[in-house]
N, C-alpha and C positions, 0 to 999 in steps of 0.2 A: 457569331460576332456580336450580335445584339446582347446576348447573355453576358459576354465579357465586359462590354461597355457599361451595362447596368450594374454589374458587380463592382467595377472600378469606381463608378459614381457613388455607390453606397459606401465603399471603403473610404472615399474622400470625405463624405459627410460624417462618417463615424470618427475619422481622425480629427476632424474639426471639432467634434463634440467631446474629444478626450477619451474616446472608447476605442480599444484596439481589438477588433473582432478576430484577428489572426493571432490568437493567444490561447494556449492550452489552459484548461481550467479544471478544477476539482470541485464537484458539487455534492453536497449531502442533501438529499430530498427527504424531508419528513412529511408523512402523509397519514391520513385516516379517512374512513368513509362510514356512512351509516351510523352516525352517532345516535340518531333517532331518539333524542331526549333521554337517553340513559345516563343522566347526569350524576346519579347517586352510586351506581355500580352495585356489585354484590358484596358479600361479606368479606371476601379476600381480594377480589380483583376488580379492576375497572373504576369508573367514577371520574368525572371531569376534573376535579381538583387534584387527584392523584395522577391523572393523565398529564396535566400541566407540569407538575413537579418532575415526572419522568422525562417529558420533552425538554424541560430546561436543563436537566442533567446531561442529556444527549447533545443539546446545543453547545453546552460548555465543553464537552469532550471533543466536539468537532470544530472548535475554534481554529481559525486560519483557513478553513474551507468556505467556499460559497455555500449558502444555506437557503433553502426555500421550504415553506410549510404550506401544504395544500389539503383542503377537504374535498372529497370527491362525491359529495351529495348526500341527500336525506339528512339534513342538518337538524330537523326536528320531526316528531312523529306524534299524531294524536294519541292521547292517553292521559293518565293521571297527572304526570309531570307537566305536560304542555297545557293541560286543562287549568293548572294553577296560573298560567299566563293568560289564558283566554278569559278567565273569570276575574282577573285583577283589575279590569276596567274596560271602558269602551275603546273602539278603534281610535288611535291617536293618543291614548292615555293608558297604555298597558305596560307592564313590566314583562319583557320576554327573557326568561332566565337563560334559554338556549342562546339567544343573541349575545347576552352578557358573556357567556362562556366562549363563544366564537371570538369576541373582541379580545378577551383576556388571554386566550391561547396565542393570538397574534398570527393569523393566517396571511399568506400573500395572495391567495386566490381561493374562492369558495364556489364549487360547482353546484348548480341547481339539480336536485334529484326529484323523483316523482312525488315523494311524500311532502316535499316543500310546498306543493300545491294542494294538499289535502283539504285545507280550509278555504280554498279559492284564492283568486288573485289579490283581493283586497287585504286579506290577512298577511299574505306573503309580502306585499308592498309595505304594510305596517311594520312587519318584522324587520325588513331591510332598513327602513327609515329609523327604527329604534336602534338597530346595530350601528348605523351611521352616527346617530346622536350620542351614542355611548363613546364614540371615538374610533370605531372600527373603520379601517381604510381599505380592506381587501374588496375587490369587485366580485360580484356574483356572476358566474359565467355560464353561458350556453350559446354555442354558435348556431345551433339548428332551430332555435325558437324565435318566433317573430311576435313581439309584444305590442304591435301597433293597435290591436283591437282591444287592449286593456289599458286605459289611460293612466291608472295608478302605477302600473309597471313600466309603461312607455316613458313616463316622466323620469324614472330611475335610469332608463337607457339614455335618455337625453342628457342627463348630468353625469353619465359615466359610471354609475353605481351598478348597473347591469351591463355586461359586455359580452362579445363573442370570445375575446381573448385579452390577455394583459401581457405586458413586457416588464420584466423586473431586472434592474441593473444591480449586479453584485460585483464590486471591485472591477468595474469596467467591462464585465462580461454580461451580455444580454441574454436573458432566458425568456422565451415565449411560452405562455401557458394557455391552452385552448380548452374550453369547456364544451361538453355535449350531453344531451339529455335523451333518455330513451324515447324512441318513436311510439311506444305504446302508451305514452302519457295520457291521452284522452280516455283510454279504457281502464286505466288503473288509478286515476286521480281526477282532480277537478280544476283543470287549467282555464276554464271559461273560454274566452275568445282568443287565447294564445294559440298561434298556428305552429304546428310541429312539422318541420321540414326534414327531409332525409339527412341522416347523420353523415354519410359518406361524402356527399357533395359539399355540405357545409364545412366539414372539417378540412377537406382538401383545399377549398377556397381560402380558408383562414390560414392554412400553411403557406399558401402562395402570398397572402397579404403580409405575413410576418417576414417571409424571406425577402420580399420587396423592400422591407425596412432594414435589411441587413441582419436579421435575427436568424441564426442557423442552429441554435440549441432549443429544441421545441419539445414541450411536454404536453401530452393530451390527458386531461382529467375528465373522464367520461363516466356517466352513470347509466349503464345499459342493462342493468338488472342481473347480469351473470357474466363472469369473466370470459366464458366461451364466446360471447357476442363481441367482446373487444378483440379476441384472438382472430375471429373471422374478419372483423373490420380491418385490422392491420394489414392483412394480406392484400387488400385493395388500395391501401394508402401508400404514400411516399412522403418523406420529409419529417416523420415523427421519430424522436429518439427514445422516449420513455412514455409508457402509458400507465396511468393510475386508474384502475377499474373500481367502479362502485355499484352497489345494488345487490350484489350476490353474497357479500360477507363471507367469501371463501377464506379458509385458513391456509395461507402459504407459509411454510416453516422449514428451516434447515436444521434445527436442533431442538431437542426436548426442552420444555420449561415446566414450571410448577403447575401450570394449568392444562397444557396439552402436550402430547407426544407425537412423534412422527407418524404413528399409525393412524392418527386422527386428521392428518392434514389433507388438503386437496391438491397439493403440489409443492414444488420447491419455490423459494424466494430468491431472486425473481424467476418467473417463467420467461421463456424466450421463444420468440417466433420471428418469421421473416416478413418483411413488407413487400410491396409490389415490385421493388427493385432488388430483392434478395438480400437486403440489409437486415441484420439482427436487431430486434427491438425488445427491450426489457418490459415486462408487464408485471405490475404489482397490485396488491389489494390487501386489506386487513379484514379481520373477522368482525369489525364494527363494534358498536356499543361502548366506545372509549376503552376497549380492552387491550388494544395494542397501539403502539406508536410505530408506524412503518418507517424504516430507516434504510434508504438506498444510497450507496456511494457510487457516483458516476464520474468517470474520467473522460474528458474530452481532449482531443488533440487540437492543434492550432488551426485546423480546418473546420472545427465544430463537429467532428465525427466522434462517436463513442468508441473508446478503445478498451474500456473495462467497466464492469458493474459488479457490485457485491453488496451484501447486507443481510438483514434479518429483521423481522418485526420484533419489537421489544415489549414484553409483557408489562402491563400496568399492574404491579403487585403492591397491594396496600401494606404488605409486611416489609417491603423494601424501601419505600419512600414515605415521607410525610405529605399530607395534603397541602397544596399551595395555600398559604395563609390568607392571601387577599381574596382568592376565589371562594375559599371556605366561608369567610366572613361576609362577603358581599353578595354571593349567589346561593351557596348551598344552605347556609343557616336560614336565610329568609324563605327559601324554597321548602325546607323541612317544616318550618312553622306553618306555611300555607297548606302543605300536604297533611299535617297532623289533624287539622280540623276536618278535612274530608274523610280521612281514614278512620276517624273516631265515631262515625255514624253507622251503627249496625242497621242492616235492613232485612236480614234473614238469617236463619240457621240452616245447616245442612249436615246430614250424617253420611254423605258420600263425597268423595273428591270429584270435582267437575272438570273434565279433562280436555285441555287444549293440546298440551304436549304429553309425551309418553310418560305418564306417571308423575311428572313434576315439571316445573318451568324450565329445567335445563335439558329436557329430553327432546326427541324429534317431534315436529309439529304434526302429530297424527290427525289433527282435525282437517288437514289438507289431503288426507288419503284414505280415511275410513270414517264410518259413523262413530260419534262419541256422545256420551251422555250430555256434555255441555252443548254440543251442536243440537241435540234433540230438544234440550231445554230452551234454547234461543229460538229455534224454529217454531216451537209451540208458543213461545211468547209473541212471536210475530202474528200468528193466527189469532191468539187471544186479543191482542191489542187492536187489530184490524176489525175483529168482530165487535169490540166495544165501541170503536169510533163509527163503524157502520157507514162508511163512505166508499164509493167506487165499487160496491159489490152488486152482483146481478142475482136476483132471486132464482133459485133452482140450481145455480152453479156450485159444485163442491168447492170449498175453500181449502187450499193447501198452503203450506209454508215452505219457503226456500231461502236459505241464507248462504252466502258464499263464505267459505272457510277463511279467505283472506281478510274479511271484515271482522274476524274474531281473533283477538290478539293475545289473550292471556288465559291461563287457567282461572277458575273461579274458586275463591277460598285458597289463595296462594299460601297462606300461613298454615293451612290444614288444621285450623283450630275450631272448625265447625261454625265460625261466625263470618258472615259475608257483610262487608261494609259497602257504603255507597261508592267509596273510592275504588274498590275492587271491581264493582260493576262497570264503572266508567273506564277503567283500564282494560276490561275485557272487550267492551264495545266502544272504542275511543273516537271514532270518526264523526264528522259532522253530518251524519246520515239521518234522515227521518224515515218513518214508515211509508210504504207505498203499496198500491194495489195494481197488479197487472190483470186486466179483466178480459173475459171471453177468450181464454187461451185454448187452442185446439189440442187434440191428442197428439197430432203430428208435431206441433210446436213444443209440447211438453217432452216428447221423445227427444227432439233435437236438443232441448235444454239439458236433459239428463245425460245425453251423449257428450255434450260439452263438459259437463261436470266431471266425468270420468276419463276424459280424453288424454289427460297427462299422466295417468297412473301407469306405472311400469308393470310388466307381466308378473313381477315378484310382489306387487302390491304397494310398493313405495311411491311416493310422490310429494312434491312440495308446492304445487301450484295453487294459488288462492281461489281458483274457480271451482274446486271440489265443493259439492253442495252438502249442506246439512238440511234435513227435510222434516216436514210434519204433515200428517194426514194421508200419507201414502207410503208405499214401500216399493223397492225395485231390486232386481237382480242384474248383475252384469258380469261379463267375462273379460278380465283384464288381458288375457292372452290373445284376444282378437284385435283386429285393426281398429284404431280409434275411428269413431263414427258408426261402428257396427257392433258395439259392445253390449248395449242394453238388451236383456233377454226377455224380461217381463216387468210390467208395472201393475201394482195393485193399490186399491184404496185401503184405508185403515180398517175398514170393515171386511176386507178380504175380497171384495169384488175386483175382478180382473179388468184392467183398463186397456192393456195392449200386450201383445207378445210378438216376438220376432218371427214366429212361425205362422201366426194367424192374423197379424195386423191389429187394427183398432177393434176393441171389444166394448167400447163405451161410446155412445152416440152424442153425448153432450159436450159442454165446454167447462173450463175451470176458471176460477179466480185464484191468483197467487198473491199471498201476503209476503212481501219482501222489503228490501230497503231501497231508498231513493237512488243509491249508486247503481244497483242492478236495473232499476227502472229507467235510468237515464238514456240519453241518445248514444248512438254508436254501438259498440260491442263490448261493454264493460265486462272484464274477466272472460271474454270470449262468448258471452251470451248475446244472442240476437233474437229478440222476440217478434221482430217484424212490425209492420204498420197496421195489421188487421186487428190488433188488440187495443184496449183502452188503457191509459195510464193515469192513475190518480195519486198525486203526491200529497201525503198527509203532513200535519204539523208535529206529530208526536215523534220525538227523537227515538232512534232505535235502542239506545241505552235506557231511555225512559220506559220503553215498552217492556224491556226485561225487568226493570225495577218494579213496574206495575204488576207484572205477572207473578213474580215471586213474593211480593208483599201482599197483593190482593187475591190474585188467582190461586196461589198456593198457600195463602194465609201465613206467609213468612217462614214456611218450613219446606225444605227440599229433602226428600227421603230417597234412600237407595232402592226402596221398593218401586217408587215412581220413575226414578232415573238410574237404573243399575249401571255400574261402571262398564260392564261388558256390552252395553247397548241393548237394543230391542229387536234387532233384525229388520230395521228399516232399510238399510243398504247392505246388500249381500254380494260379495265377490264369489262367483261360482265357476269352477273349472268345467263343469258339465251341466246339462239341463237339470233343473231342480227336481228333487224327488221327495222321499219321505221326510227328510230333515226339514223341508220347507214348512210342513204342517206344524212342527214344534216351534219354529221361529215365529211363524205367523200367529200361533196361539199366544205366545208371550207378548208379542206386540199388541194384539187385539185386547188382551186383558189390561195392559198398561194404558193404552189410549182410551179404552172405554171407561176405565176407572177415573182418569183425569177428566174426561168429558162430563162425568157425573158430578165431580167435586168442584169443577170450575165454571159450570154453566151459569 
């Protein structure tokens, strides 16, 4: 009885406002996620100005239907493009190219993703303020984040620029859009004092809030890092009609196109699952990087129930549309001018491809699943830089290097022309991380750290988790077929001395110092690492990209060779199906020769 009275009262208010909630509606939902500052796109596909033209064509083709445009998070990403914004001036006087793109695309709602916090709350607040000053009107959404501990962001909450949800009126039809951000935010980004609450409770409460306002067409735009997380969440929720997933960049596809075929897809568009009440819910996402415009047609009956969904992501094909002229002139051209200066500064030469992805920037991110020569180079740079700064180190402790694969974002020498520029280095290590020292690390803590590094690798050797380590000063063997937490078989120092084995335990009585980045040295469990409270932490002022620049320019005299950093690696990290035997001697010999050679030339 209470529900009927409440509903009747809501209907009366809606009627007085000229809104008829008991009306069937046809909605076209345009969406994308993980734009991640890929404003320029590739040679043939993607790019923000071409994305805008593609979207505008689709909008025109869907005239007469209700339309919404939503971003599901990671609206910018540290790297060369965003660095052009960061270096354009101080806080309060910067040009944020990504924010200009968001404004000109014309979103109705923008979800906060984890990368939006990568430079901390102050930069995010400055970014949103710039977006607002450009004329952007979409609120930035997250129902499960509490911003009261960060005054710059709380001020945006107070004036409605950050919210849990928003309601959009299209032709008298009310559509509610709820935002949600991954609960792993503190371990994968830098949210400061922003409190992360459970997603399930926050979203369900916001559904109730919208329903109390007479809104019964509800979209969840969530950035939970993988579409599987949204699928699991929906089974516990009720009242959600459509979910836009962000963070995973999965390819959902129903037909081949010029860039991808059905064999490459992660599933159909949309995917469908059931909520807590057994209702079907459509789930969509895009591959990110302004490569696709998601287009979902949703039919609602006069009770606000979904009766049909259909659609497909539309490829942003540079051969099919022209770049949006306004965006090209006001955003892309000035951005290219800013990038040209940085790209034009050579800092080193290399005679070997330095690998982040499998052979090229379009391949699998192998730096997250095995040793790569780029990972070795960066871990060596960490050790070199910390040794030069000589702070936080303990006399007698071996110094080793550890870099998380997730902090390494590009191949080095993307053009494969043998010349490395400053811009390429910044794109490879784009985050606002500085160098750091973890002091007095025990053997058992080191074992735990390396177990974490390989914990997400599949038995077949594949893996895409950013926790996978690239290392310097040591080597280890692990068996990916064993249960996570029990995979590491043996750890050795670069000189071959055994540190630990699964069968014998600790074989080294001392402690270690670890050269790493400030992200991994931070509080909590960044990328799953937990070094505990018994170690010392020293945060240095040298940026981690600066450490790499210094190492290749000074430590390596501006020359990277295949002899020093072979593409096949050096046997620092070895996936072994059985206990190591004779082959280990050969791998160890290669590694020892390489490390000892560099030790002599860079001391």
